C-alpha positions in Angstrom: 51.6 -8.9 -99.7 49.6 -12.0 -99.0 47.8 -11.9 -102.3 51.2 -11.4 -104.1 52.7 -14.4 -102.2 49.6 -16.5 -103.1 49.8 -15.6 -106.7 53.6 -16.3 -106.8 53.1 -19.7 -105.2 50.3 -20.6 -107.6 52.5 -19.5 -110.6 55.4 -21.7 -109.3 53.0 -24.7 -108.7 51.5 -24.3 -112.2 54.8 -24.0 -114.0 54.0 -20.6 -115.4 56.4 -18.2 -113.6 58.7 -17.5 -116.5 56.0 -15.7 -118.6 54.8 -13.4 -115.7 58.1 -12.7 -113.9 59.9 -9.4 -114.1 63.0 -8.9 -112.1 66.1 -6.7 -112.1 69.3 -6.3 -110.2 71.7 -3.4 -110.6 74.8 -2.3 -108.8 77.8 -0.1 -109.4 81.1 0.7 -107.8 83.9 3.1 -108.7 86.4 0.2 -108.9 84.4 -2.3 -111.0 82.0 -0.3 -113.0 78.2 -1.0 -113.2 76.0 -3.9 -114.2 72.3 -4.6 -114.5 70.4 -7.8 -115.3 66.8 -7.5 -116.3 64.3 -10.4 -116.7 61.0 -9.7 -118.4 58.5 -12.3 -119.7 61.1 -14.9 -120.3 63.8 -12.6 -121.8 67.1 -11.7 -120.2 69.2 -8.6 -120.8 72.5 -7.9 -119.2 74.2 -4.5 -119.4 77.7 -3.9 -118.2 79.8 -0.8 -118.2 83.4 -1.1 -117.1 85.3 1.6 -115.2 86.8 2.9 -118.4 83.4 3.4 -120.0 83.3 0.3 -122.2 79.8 -1.0 -122.6 78.6 -4.5 -123.3 75.2 -6.0 -123.7 74.1 -9.7 -123.6 70.6 -11.0 -124.4 69.1 -14.5 -123.9 66.1 -16.3 -122.6 65.1 -17.4 -119.2 64.2 -21.0 -118.4 61.2 -21.9 -116.3 63.5 -23.6 -113.8 65.5 -20.4 -113.4 62.4 -18.4 -112.9 61.0 -20.9 -110.4 64.3 -21.0 -108.4 64.4 -17.2 -108.2 60.8 -16.8 -106.9 61.0 -19.8 -104.6 64.3 -18.6 -103.1 63.0 -15.1 -102.6 59.8 -16.3 -100.9 61.4 -18.9 -98.7 64.1 -16.5 -97.6 61.6 -13.6 -97.1 63.5 -11.2 -99.3 61.0 -8.4 -98.6 62.4 -8.2 -95.1 65.9 -7.3 -96.3 67.0 -4.0 -94.8 69.9 -1.7 -94.9 70.5 0.4 -91.9 74.1 1.6 -92.3 74.0 5.0 -94.0 77.7 4.9 -95.2 78.7 1.3 -96.0 82.3 0.3 -96.7 84.6 2.2 -99.0 83.5 1.6 -102.6 81.1 -1.1 -101.6 78.4 -1.9 -104.1 74.8 -0.9 -103.2 72.7 -3.3 -105.1 69.0 -3.0 -105.8 66.9 -6.1 -106.5 63.3 -5.9 -107.7 61.0 -8.9 -108.2 57.4 -8.8 -109.5 54.9 -11.4 -110.5 52.3 -10.3 -113.0 52.9 -6.7 -112.0 52.7 -7.3 -108.3 55.9 -6.4 -106.5 57.2 -9.2 -104.3 60.4 -7.4 -103.4 62.1 -4.1 -104.0 65.2 -3.9 -101.8 68.3 -1.8 -101.9 71.2 -1.6 -99.5 74.8 -2.2 -98.9 75.9 -5.7 -99.9 77.3 -6.5 -96.5 73.9 -5.9 -94.9 71.7 -7.5 -97.5 73.8 -10.7 -97.3 72.1 -11.3 -93.9 68.8 -12.0 -95.7 68.4 -15.5 -97.1 66.0 -14.4 -99.8 68.4 -11.8 -101.1 71.2 -14.4 -101.2 69.0 -16.9 -103.0 67.8 -14.4 -105.5 71.3 -13.1 -106.0 72.7 -16.6 -106.6 70.1 -17.4 -109.2 70.6 -14.0 -111.0 74.4 -14.5 -111.0 74.0 -18.0 -112.5 71.7 -16.6 -115.2 74.1 -13.8 -116.0 77.0 -16.2 -116.3 75.0 -18.4 -118.6 73.7 -15.7 -120.9 77.0 -13.8 -121.1 78.8 -16.9 -122.1 81.2 -16.8 -119.2 79.9 -20.1 -117.9 81.3 -21.8 -121.1 84.6 -20.0 -120.7 85.4 -21.5 -117.3 
């Protein structure tokens, strides 16, 4: 883990996170449907499926600032320490999974109930950045 953290910090300091970052976040519920955002080498893909089965896909590019914010937030908040201990969760609660890797080295791969993961600052920081990217790429940010 120390080597991965060192490499991530060096990438952030050198302004080259965007090209070596891979990340994904997926979650689904019976009420809302499913969504997945994938970041890979500066590209963004968002896949959504509504409860009625309608699928939508959005594609765009990732900025260096977004990549840096994601990695810095994950590191500062120690995302790799996020844990889910509740085996059942709340009724129809999403069970998100976030994976972040720098140049193939996994910084975090966490899955759990949203109410538990929210207790981890790294999860919250990463989730916030991913949500902002999704809003921008999907065009929803312009619709507000």
